[in-house]
C-alpha positions in Angstrom: 1.0 127.2 -95.5 1.1 126.1 -91.8 2.0 129.6 -90.6 -1.6 130.3 -89.3 -3.2 128.7 -86.1 -6.6 127.9 -86.4 -9.1 127.5 -83.5 -12.5 128.0 -84.9 -14.5 125.1 -86.1 -15.5 126.4 -89.8 -19.2 126.2 -90.6 -21.1 123.6 -88.6 -23.0 121.8 -91.1 -24.4 124.9 -92.7 -25.9 124.8 -96.2 -24.5 127.8 -98.1 -24.5 128.9 -101.5 -21.2 130.4 -102.8 -21.7 133.8 -104.4 -18.6 133.8 -106.2 -16.3 131.6 -108.0 -13.3 132.9 -106.1 -14.7 131.3 -102.8 -15.1 127.7 -104.2 -12.5 124.9 -104.4 -13.7 121.5 -106.1 -11.4 118.7 -105.1 -11.5 115.0 -106.1 -10.1 112.2 -103.6 -8.4 109.4 -105.6 -6.9 106.5 -104.3 -7.2 102.7 -104.3 -9.8 100.8 -102.4 -8.9 100.8 -98.7 -6.6 103.5 -98.8 -8.6 105.7 -96.3 -10.3 108.2 -98.6 -13.7 108.2 -96.9 -12.1 108.3 -93.5 -10.2 111.2 -94.6 -13.3 113.2 -96.0 -15.1 112.5 -92.7 -12.0 113.7 -90.7 -11.9 117.0 -92.9 -15.7 117.4 -92.2 -15.1 116.8 -88.5 -12.4 119.5 -88.4 -14.5 122.0 -90.5 -17.1 121.5 -88.0 -19.7 119.8 -90.5 -20.0 116.6 -88.2 -19.9 115.7 -84.6 -17.4 113.7 -83.0 -18.8 110.4 -84.0 -18.3 111.2 -87.7 -22.1 111.5 -88.4 -24.2 114.4 -89.8 -26.4 116.3 -87.2 -29.5 114.5 -88.5 -27.7 110.9 -88.5 -25.9 109.0 -90.9 -22.2 109.1 -92.1 -21.2 112.1 -94.3 -20.0 109.8 -97.0 -20.7 106.0 -98.1 -24.3 106.5 -96.9 -25.9 104.0 -99.3 -27.2 100.9 -98.0 -25.2 98.9 -100.6 -22.1 100.6 -99.4 -22.8 99.7 -95.8 -23.3 96.0 -96.7 -20.1 95.9 -99.1 -17.8 97.9 -96.6 -16.7 100.2 -99.5 -17.6 103.1 -101.8 -19.5 102.2 -105.1 -20.4 105.6 -106.2 -19.3 109.3 -106.1 -20.1 111.3 -103.1 -20.2 115.1 -102.6 -19.3 116.6 -99.2 -19.4 120.3 -99.0 -17.4 121.9 -96.0 -16.5 125.5 -95.3 -13.2 126.7 -94.1 -11.7 130.3 -93.7 -14.8 131.4 -95.8 -14.3 129.0 -98.7 -16.7 126.4 -99.9 -14.9 123.3 -100.6 -16.5 120.5 -102.4 -14.7 117.3 -101.5 -15.6 114.6 -104.2 -15.1 111.0 -102.7 -14.6 108.5 -105.4 -14.7 104.7 -105.2 -11.2 103.1 -105.4 -12.2 99.7 -106.9 -11.7 99.5 -110.6 -15.0 98.5 -111.3 -16.4 101.9 -110.5 -14.1 103.9 -112.3 -16.8 105.5 -114.1 -17.6 107.3 -110.8 -14.0 108.3 -110.6 -14.0 110.0 -114.0 -17.2 112.0 -113.3 -15.3 113.2 -109.9 -12.4 114.1 -112.3 -14.7 115.9 -114.5 -16.3 117.9 -111.7 -13.2 118.9 -109.9 -10.4 121.5 -110.3 -7.8 119.4 -108.2 -7.0 116.0 -107.1 -6.0 114.8 -103.8 -4.2 111.4 -104.2 -4.7 109.2 -101.1 -2.0 106.8 -100.5 -1.7 104.1 -97.5 1.4 103.9 -95.9 0.9 100.2 -95.2 -0.1 99.4 -99.0 2.0 101.9 -101.1 1.1 103.1 -104.7 -0.7 100.7 -106.8 -0.5 100.4 -110.5 -4.0 101.8 -111.2 -3.4 104.9 -109.2 -0.4 105.6 -111.2 -2.6 105.3 -114.3 -4.9 107.8 -112.7 -2.0 110.2 -111.9 -0.8 109.9 -115.7 -4.5 111.0 -116.6 -4.3 114.1 -114.5 -1.0 115.0 -115.6 -2.1 114.7 -119.4 -4.6 117.5 -118.6 -2.2 119.5 -116.1 -4.7 118.9 -112.9 -3.1 120.1 -109.8 -2.4 117.2 -107.6 -1.2 116.8 -103.8 -0.5 113.4 -102.0 -1.8 112.5 -98.7 -0.1 109.5 -96.8 -2.6 107.9 -94.5 -2.5 104.8 -92.0 0.5 106.3 -90.3 -0.9 104.6 -87.2 0.2 101.2 -88.7 2.8 99.6 -86.9 5.3 99.4 -90.0 4.3 102.8 -91.3 7.4 104.8 -92.6 6.2 108.3 -93.8 9.9 108.9 -95.2 9.8 105.6 -97.3 6.3 106.6 -98.6 7.4 110.0 -99.8 10.5 108.4 -101.6 8.0 105.9 -103.3 5.4 108.5 -104.1 8.5 110.8 -105.7 9.5 107.6 -107.6 5.8 106.8 -108.9 4.7 110.3 -109.3 7.6 112.6 -110.1 8.7 111.1 -113.3 11.6 113.1 -114.8 11.5 115.4 -111.6 11.2 113.7 -108.2 12.1 117.0 -106.4 8.6 118.2 -107.6 7.2 115.7 -105.1 8.2 116.7 -101.7 6.9 116.9 -98.1 5.5 120.0 -96.5 5.5 118.3 -93.2 7.1 115.5 -91.0 5.2 113.3 -88.6 5.9 114.2 -85.1 5.7 110.8 -82.9 5.0 110.2 -79.3 6.7 107.9 -76.9 7.1 104.3 -78.1 4.4 101.7 -76.8 5.0 98.2 -75.6 4.8 96.9 -79.4 8.0 99.4 -79.9 5.7 101.5 -82.2 5.7 105.2 -81.5 2.3 106.7 -82.7 2.1 110.0 -84.7 1.0 112.9 -82.3 1.5 115.8 -84.5 3.4 117.5 -87.5 6.3 119.6 -88.0 6.2 122.3 -90.5 9.2 122.2 -92.8 8.9 126.1 -94.2 7.6 127.6 -90.8 9.7 125.3 -88.6 6.8 125.0 -86.1 5.3 122.1 -84.2 1.9 121.2 -84.4 1.0 119.1 -81.5 -2.4 117.1 -81.5 -1.7 115.0 -78.7 -4.1 116.6 -76.3 -7.0 116.6 -78.5 -6.4 120.4 -79.7 -4.1 121.6 -82.4 -1.3 123.4 -80.4 1.5 125.3 -82.2 5.0 125.5 -80.6 8.7 126.2 -81.4 10.7 123.0 -81.9 13.5 122.1 -79.6 17.2 122.6 -80.3 17.5 118.8 -80.9 14.5 118.8 -83.5 15.9 121.2 -85.9 18.7 119.3 -87.3 16.3 116.4 -87.9 14.5 118.6 -90.4 17.3 120.6 -92.1 17.8 118.3 -95.1 14.1 117.8 -95.9 13.7 121.6 -95.4 16.6 122.8 -97.7 15.3 120.0 -100.3 11.9 121.6 -100.0 12.9 125.2 -100.5 15.1 124.2 -103.5 12.2 122.4 -104.9 9.9 125.6 -104.6 12.4 127.9 -105.7 12.8 125.7 -108.9 9.2 126.3 -109.8 9.2 130.2 -109.0 8.4 132.8 -111.6 11.6 134.8 -110.3 14.5 133.2 -112.4 17.1 135.0 -110.1 15.8 133.6 -106.8 17.8 130.2 -107.3 21.2 131.9 -107.7 20.4 134.3 -104.9 19.4 131.4 -102.6 22.5 129.4 -103.6 24.6 132.5 -103.0 23.6 132.5 -99.3 20.5 134.9 -99.6 17.8 134.1 -96.9 14.5 133.7 -98.9 11.7 135.2 -97.1 8.7 132.8 -95.8 6.4 134.7 -97.3 7.9 134.5 -100.6 8.4 130.8 -100.5 4.7 130.3 -99.5 3.5 132.3 -102.4 5.6 130.6 -105.0 4.6 127.2 -103.3 0.9 128.3 -103.8 1.4 129.4 -107.4 3.3 126.0 -108.2 0.5 123.9 -106.6 -2.1 125.8 -108.5 -0.4 125.5 -111.8 0.1 121.6 -111.3 4.1 121.8 -111.5 4.7 121.1 -107.8 3.0 118.3 -105.7 3.2 118.4 -102.0 3.0 115.4 -99.7 1.1 115.8 -96.5 0.3 113.2 -93.7 -2.8 112.3 -92.1 -3.4 110.1 -88.8 -6.5 109.5 -86.7 -7.5 112.0 -84.0 -6.7 111.1 -80.6 -10.0 110.2 -78.6 -12.5 112.8 -78.3 -10.7 115.3 -80.4 -12.4 117.4 -83.0 -9.4 117.6 -85.4 -7.8 114.7 -87.1 -4.0 114.9 -87.3 -3.1 116.9 -90.5 -6.5 117.8 -91.4 -5.9 121.5 -90.7 -2.7 121.6 -92.6 -4.8 119.9 -95.5 -7.6 122.4 -95.4 -5.0 125.2 -95.6 -3.5 123.6 -98.6 -6.8 123.2 -100.3 -8.1 126.9 -99.5 -4.7 128.6 -100.2 -2.9 126.2 -102.8 -5.4 124.6 -104.9 -6.9 126.7 -107.8 -10.2 128.2 -108.1 -12.8 127.3 -110.6 -11.6 130.3 -112.7 -8.2 128.5 -113.2 -9.8 125.5 -114.7 -10.2 125.3 -118.4 -13.8 125.0 -119.4 -14.6 122.1 -121.6 -15.3 122.5 -125.2 -18.7 123.9 -125.9 -20.7 124.1 -129.1 -24.1 124.9 -130.1 -26.6 122.0 -130.9 -25.6 121.9 -134.4 -22.1 121.6 -133.7 -20.5 125.0 -134.2 -17.9 126.0 -131.6 -19.0 128.5 -128.7 -16.4 130.6 -127.1 -17.1 131.1 -123.1 -15.6 133.5 -120.7 -14.2 131.4 -117.9 -16.6 130.9 -115.1 -18.5 134.0 -115.9 -21.6 134.1 -113.3 -23.4 136.4 -115.7 -22.7 134.6 -118.7 -24.9 132.1 -120.7 -25.8 129.0 -118.4 -23.7 125.8 -119.2 -23.9 123.1 -116.5 -23.2 119.4 -116.9 -24.7 116.5 -114.9 -22.0 114.6 -113.6 -24.1 111.8 -111.6 -27.6 110.9 -111.6 -29.2 109.0 -108.7 -32.8 108.0 -107.7 -34.0 108.8 -104.2 -37.1 106.6 -102.9 -38.7 109.7 -101.5 -37.5 112.6 -103.7 -37.3 110.7 -107.1 -34.2 111.4 -109.4 -31.6 113.8 -108.2 -29.0 115.1 -110.5 -25.5 116.3 -109.1 -24.5 119.3 -111.4 -21.3 121.1 -112.0 -22.1 124.7 -113.3 -19.5 125.9 -115.6 -21.0 129.1 -116.7 -23.7 131.5 -115.5 -26.0 131.0 -112.4 -28.6 128.2 -112.0 -31.7 128.8 -110.0 -34.8 126.7 -108.7 -37.8 127.0 -111.1 -35.8 127.9 -113.9 -36.5 126.0 -117.2 -33.5 124.9 -118.9 -32.7 123.0 -122.1 -31.3 119.4 -121.7 -29.0 118.2 -124.6 -27.7 114.7 -124.6 -25.0 113.0 -126.7 -27.2 110.3 -127.8 -25.4 107.1 -126.2 -28.2 105.0 -127.9 -25.5 102.2 -128.3 -25.5 101.9 -124.7 -29.2 101.9 -124.0 -29.5 105.6 -123.3 -32.2 107.7 -124.6 -31.2 110.3 -127.0 -33.1 113.5 -126.3 -32.9 117.3 -126.6 -35.7 118.6 -124.6 -36.6 121.7 -122.3 -37.2 120.9 -118.6 -38.1 122.9 -115.5 -35.5 122.6 -112.8 -36.7 121.7 -109.3 -35.3 122.5 -105.9 -31.5 123.1 -105.6 -29.8 121.6 -102.6 -26.5 120.5 -101.4 -26.1 116.9 -100.1 -24.9 116.0 -96.7 -25.4 112.1 -96.1 -28.6 111.0 -97.0 -30.2 114.6 -96.5 -30.6 117.2 -99.0 -30.3 121.0 -97.7 -32.0 123.6 -100.0 -30.0 126.6 -101.3 -30.9 129.5 -103.3 -28.6 129.2 -106.1 -25.4 127.7 -107.8 -23.0 130.1 -109.5 -20.4 129.1 -112.0 -17.9 126.9 -110.3 -20.1 125.5 -108.1 -21.6 121.9 -107.6 -25.3 121.7 -106.7 -28.0 118.9 -106.4 -31.1 119.2 -108.8 -34.4 117.7 -108.2 -36.9 116.2 -110.8 -35.0 116.5 -114.0 -36.9 113.5 -115.3 -35.0 113.3 -118.8 -31.7 114.4 -117.8 -28.9 111.8 -117.5 -25.3 111.6 -116.5 -23.2 113.6 -119.1 -26.0 115.9 -120.4 -25.6 119.6 -120.5 -28.2 122.1 -119.0 -28.2 125.4 -120.6 -30.5 128.2 -121.2 -33.9 127.6 -123.2 -33.3 130.2 -125.5 -29.5 129.4 -126.0 -29.2 125.7 -126.2 -25.4 124.4 -125.9 -23.6 121.2 -125.8 -20.6 120.3 -123.9 -17.9 117.9 -125.0 -18.4 114.5 -123.2 -15.7 113.2 -121.2 -14.1 109.8 -121.8 -15.9 106.9 -120.2 -14.6 103.1 -120.3 -16.4 100.6 -122.3 -18.4 97.8 -120.2 -17.0 94.7 -121.3 -18.2 92.1 -118.9 -21.9 90.6 -120.2 -24.5 89.9 -117.6 -27.3 88.1 -119.2 -30.6 88.3 -117.2 -34.1 87.4 -117.1 -37.1 88.3 -114.8 -37.5 86.1 -112.0 -41.4 86.0 -112.2 -44.2 87.6 -114.4 -44.4 90.4 -111.9 -40.7 91.1 -112.2 -41.1 90.8 -116.0 -43.7 94.0 -116.0 -41.1 96.3 -114.2 -37.9 94.9 -115.7 -37.7 97.2 -118.7 -38.4 100.5 -116.5 -36.0 99.3 -114.0 -33.1 98.8 -116.6 -34.0 102.1 -118.2 -33.5 103.8 -114.9 -30.3 101.8 -114.0 -28.4 102.9 -117.2 -29.7 106.4 -117.0 -28.0 106.8 -113.9 -24.7 105.0 -115.1 -23.2 105.7 -118.6 -20.6 103.2 -117.9 -23.6 100.4 -118.2 -24.8 99.2 -121.6 -28.0 97.7 -122.2 -28.4 95.1 -125.1 -31.6 93.4 -126.4 -29.9 90.7 -128.3 -32.0 89.7 -131.3 -30.0 86.7 -132.2 -30.0 85.0 -128.6 -33.2 86.5 -127.5 -31.1 87.5 -124.3 -31.4 90.9 -122.3 -27.7 91.7 -121.7 -26.4 94.2 -119.1 -22.8 95.1 -119.8 -20.8 96.0 -116.8 -17.1 96.8 -115.8 -16.7 94.0 -113.6 -18.1 91.6 -111.2 -18.7 94.0 -108.4 -20.1 96.5 -111.0 -22.6 93.9 -111.7 -23.4 93.0 -108.2 -24.2 96.4 -107.6 -26.5 96.5 -110.5 -28.5 93.5 -109.4 -28.7 94.8 -105.9 -30.2 98.2 -107.2 -32.7 96.6 -109.4 -33.7 94.4 -106.4 -33.8 97.0 -103.7 -34.4 100.3 -105.5 -36.7 99.2 -108.2 -38.1 96.0 -106.9 -37.2 93.8 -109.6 -35.9 90.3 -108.9 -33.8 88.8 -111.9 -31.9 85.5 -112.5 -28.6 85.4 -114.0 -28.2 83.0 -117.0 -25.3 81.8 -119.2 -24.5 84.5 -121.6 -24.8 83.4 -125.2 -22.5 84.6 -128.2 -24.3 85.2 -131.7 -23.4 82.0 -133.4 -23.9 81.3 -137.1 -24.1 78.2 -139.5 -22.9 77.8 -143.0 -22.5 75.0 -145.8 -18.9 73.6 -145.7 -19.4 71.7 -148.9 -21.9 72.0 -151.9 -25.2 70.0 -151.6 -28.7 69.5 -153.1 -32.0 69.3 -151.5 -35.5 68.5 -152.8 -38.5 70.1 -150.9 -41.9 68.2 -151.6 -45.0 69.5 -149.9 -48.0 67.6 -150.9 -51.1 67.2 -149.0 -54.7 66.2 -150.1 -57.2 66.0 -147.2 -60.4 66.7 -149.0 -61.1 70.1 -150.4 -58.4 72.8 -151.3 -54.9 70.8 -151.4 -51.3 71.7 -151.0 -48.8 71.0 -153.7 -45.2 72.4 -154.2 -42.1 70.7 -155.1 -38.6 72.3 -155.7 -35.0 71.3 -156.2 -32.3 73.5 -155.1 -28.5 73.7 -154.9 -26.8 75.1 -152.2 -23.1 76.2 -152.3 -20.7 78.0 -149.6 -19.6 81.7 -150.4 -16.7 83.7 -149.1 -17.0 85.5 -145.5 -19.5 88.3 -145.5 -21.4 87.3 -148.6 -24.8 86.7 -146.8 -27.4 84.5 -148.5 -27.8 84.9 -152.4 -30.8 83.3 -154.1 -30.4 82.4 -158.0 -33.2 81.5 -160.1 -32.1 78.9 -162.9 -35.6 77.3 -163.5 -36.5 76.7 -167.2 -39.4 75.7 -169.0 -41.9 77.0 -166.2 -41.5 74.1 -164.0 -42.0 76.5 -161.2 -44.5 79.3 -162.1 -43.2 82.8 -162.0 -45.2 84.1 -159.3 -44.1 81.1 -156.9 -40.2 81.7 -157.3 -40.4 84.5 -154.7 -42.3 82.2 -152.5 -39.4 79.4 -152.7 -37.1 82.4 -151.9 -39.2 83.4 -149.0 -39.2 80.3 -147.5 -35.6 79.3 -148.0 -34.6 82.7 -146.2 -37.1 82.1 -143.5 -35.6 78.6 -142.8 -32.1 80.1 -143.0 -32.9 82.7 -140.2 -33.9 79.6 -138.1 -31.0 77.6 -138.9 -30.4 74.4 -140.3 -28.3 72.3 -137.8 -28.2 73.8 -134.2 -30.6 76.7 -134.4 -28.4 79.5 -135.6 -28.7 81.7 -138.7 -27.3 80.3 -141.8 -25.3 82.8 -143.7 -22.6 82.9 -146.8 -24.4 80.5 -148.9 -25.8 80.7 -152.6 -28.9 79.0 -152.9 -29.9 78.0 -156.7 -33.6 77.1 -157.7 -33.0 74.5 -160.3 -36.3 72.8 -160.9 -39.7 72.0 -159.3 -43.4 71.1 -160.1 -46.5 72.9 -159.4 -50.4 72.0 -159.7 -52.9 74.3 -161.5 -55.3 74.2 -158.6 -53.5 73.3 -155.3 -50.2 75.2 -155.7 -49.9 78.4 -153.6 -47.6 80.8 -152.1 -47.6 79.3 -148.7 -46.9 75.8 -150.2 -44.0 76.8 -152.2 -42.6 78.5 -148.9 -42.9 75.4 -147.1 -41.2 73.4 -150.0 -38.3 75.8 -150.2 -37.8 75.5 -146.2 -38.1 71.5 -146.8 -35.4 71.7 -149.4 -32.9 73.6 -147.6 -33.2 71.4 -144.7 -32.8 68.4 -147.0 -29.7 70.0 -148.4 -28.2 70.5 -145.0 -28.9 66.9 -144.0 -26.4 65.6 -146.8 -23.7 68.4 -146.2 -21.1 69.2 -143.8 -22.2 72.2 -141.7 -19.7 74.4 -140.3 -20.7 76.3 -136.9 -19.4 79.8 -137.0 -18.5 81.8 -134.0 -17.9 85.5 -133.8 -14.2 86.7 -133.6 -13.1 89.9 -131.9 -10.1 92.0 -132.5 -8.7 92.7 -129.0 -6.2 95.4 -128.2 -4.7 95.0 -124.8 -2.5 97.9 -123.3 -0.4 96.5 -120.7 2.7 97.3 -118.7 5.9 95.8 -120.1 6.3 93.5 -117.2 3.1 91.8 -117.9 3.2 91.3 -121.9 4.5 87.7 -122.0 1.8 86.8 -119.4 -0.9 88.4 -121.3 0.3 86.9 -124.8 0.4 83.5 -123.3 -3.0 83.9 -121.8 -4.4 85.1 -125.3 -3.0 81.9 -127.0 -4.7 79.8 -124.3 -7.9 81.5 -125.5 -7.4 80.2 -129.0 -6.4 83.9 -129.8 -3.8 84.8 -132.8 -1.5 87.4 -131.8 -1.3 90.0 -134.7 1.5 92.2 -133.5 2.7 94.3 -130.5 3.7 98.1 -130.5 5.6 100.1 -127.8 3.8 103.1 -126.1 4.8 105.7 -123.9 5.3 105.1 -120.1 6.9 101.7 -120.3 3.7 100.0 -121.8 2.9 98.0 -124.8 -0.2 97.4 -127.0 -0.9 93.9 -128.0 -3.2 93.2 -130.7 -4.8 90.0 -131.2 -7.9 88.1 -132.7 -9.8 86.0 -130.1 -13.2 84.2 -130.4 -15.8 86.1 -128.7 -16.9 82.8 -126.7 -13.4 82.8 -125.0 -13.4 86.5 -123.7 -16.6 86.6 -121.7 -14.9 87.2 -118.4 -11.7 88.7 -120.0 -12.2 92.0 -118.1 -12.0 90.3 -114.9 -9.1 87.7 -115.9 -7.0 90.5 -117.1 -7.3 92.7 -114.3 -6.0 89.8 -112.0 -3.4 89.0 -114.5 -1.9 92.3 -114.7 -2.8 93.4 -111.0 -5.1 96.1 -112.5 -2.8 97.8 -114.7 -4.0 96.8 -118.2 -6.9 97.8 -120.2 -8.5 96.3 -123.3 -10.8 97.1 -126.0 -12.7 95.0 -128.3 -14.6 95.1 -131.7 -16.2 92.6 -134.0 -14.2 91.2 -136.8 -16.0 88.5 -138.4 -17.5 85.0 -138.1 -15.1 82.0 -138.8 -15.5 78.2 -138.3 -15.6 76.7 -134.7 -13.1 73.9 -134.1 -15.1 70.6 -134.6 -14.8 69.3 -131.0 -16.3 72.6 -129.6 -19.0 72.5 -132.2 -20.1 69.2 -131.6 -20.3 70.0 -127.9 -22.6 73.0 -128.3 -24.5 71.1 -130.7 -25.2 68.3 -128.1 -26.1 70.9 -125.4 -28.7 72.4 -128.0 -30.2 69.0 -128.6 -30.2 68.3 -124.9 -32.0 71.8 -124.2 -34.6 71.1 -127.0 
């Protein structure tokens, strides 16, 4: 790599359909927010001739981050596809958000890609969340390379950043993370900073000078070669260590000169296999240049070193009834299997689905079968339907450029799939198949909302349905206990984007209200109550009297109703009426308006009238008896308790455990896991962890994850219970 000089601009913005998987590369850009991913994508598009010097597509707008929300927030919030062409290879660049709230978009990008480009800022270093994504890629063997950006910063040090990357990403083999090029610096400015003006190729020992605005290749001076000798020798040894020729290292150490062609071929194989991870440099282009510094070298690496879709393992595929189905890798003539990796709504075109084709060839106006995984617990519709594919296109900024087909290995936008959602499988109508879903994080930040006006109320359900159809990391809950509409999100920024999309895209204005947890009530002591419902106002009256005893039961018992009436004091036909009244009142609550649970209600005695007694009268009497029993008893307010599991780096275990204790949590135990991490298990009241996803991210600098599941309801501390009762009284 780096042994060819490129002077052509590539494909100047053409929308082409690849005809063979061999001519496709799918690359996802990964890195923390502000590392320069979007800037790098635009620089690559500029070098490939897809955008003009202003970094804009031919018909206006930026090539990435073109959404209005992204403009306002000055950061990426969604996955963007930017296709470019270089040396006859179609490169699908997948730009992902770096902020943790949009990790669902990142995971979609990882699913669609065959290799990852980790973008690291020379001024910020490597953060914990980037290391976690690296480990995820390593677990599945995804090929990776590293690009160091922001080299124009005053204190930027490429050599130091390379060392940090080797330490962070190299694991047991830091020599698997080595630079292919070293920055070439120009004269020092008044501030003492020497700007990057080009690169020195370690393998080719060539200079690539960008200082004039055009990439020019030359031989290094005699004074420059000693400066690269150590780095070059280390790189050669690192490449040879990954060579399939086991004799090569002995020959090299014995003094034999290894041919440049052999080194480059071994390097390309090692990168494609995911065993060697080259480090490259990128810097802004000089004024008026068509090539950003390092972009040609990066495009060469992608086209020659990154794997083709043939080398990407196809996710597991089954028939609709769950039987495994073997597919030939990336067979353009095979059965159609494609996956929706992103869903978006365009105000003019309607729903647009970004699809990765894994097998077969997708064509416009084709009828396909849409299979979903039934994420009904997240508010997503379960479906298994046939749909007609609309136009196929490739995105470029806000525009869609038509293409004639999409072969296995390619990415394409599909219009007018009304039912397909992110994560769904598209397959042949007569051969329906289902792809194994990719892992998505659980949304753990609740956002309780209500329509701002009656007009908004009419549009709210449709707007929410579209929102969750686009984003599988969002969960919609209609809480029957609290009567709240709750949108579960990944964090505050995720919630802000959801609210803005509701307002701007779907025309729905909502108000955010305090989130309520599902509280319960129970009797702490045994009590008795008498319900008397006697009314006579002329004509048919109402007469029912019943006496009950209420006693607490163990957790999880629900409500038991026992009949101990003797002598027919309450006629047999009215005993179910008493039970019905008791249960109805229990559902409404007896103290603070929360459902009553875990009690035994025993009907002991009562009175009836031969004419005026009725089903309705005894229902009312049963409810009154339960309320009277509650007035004379001590009532516990029960709160839901969650079992929480926190996976956190060892450095933050103490802080996490202390924080959980401060939330009235009980730590159940800890467990050491791989990678210097600890799993902390605890039980914490749900009322204390409404914002835990936000607080934990701050506490652990974004390196911890947690999960939660409902454990049980248990009594709330008296002082907190009394405060909530007082709030309920004031609200009523």
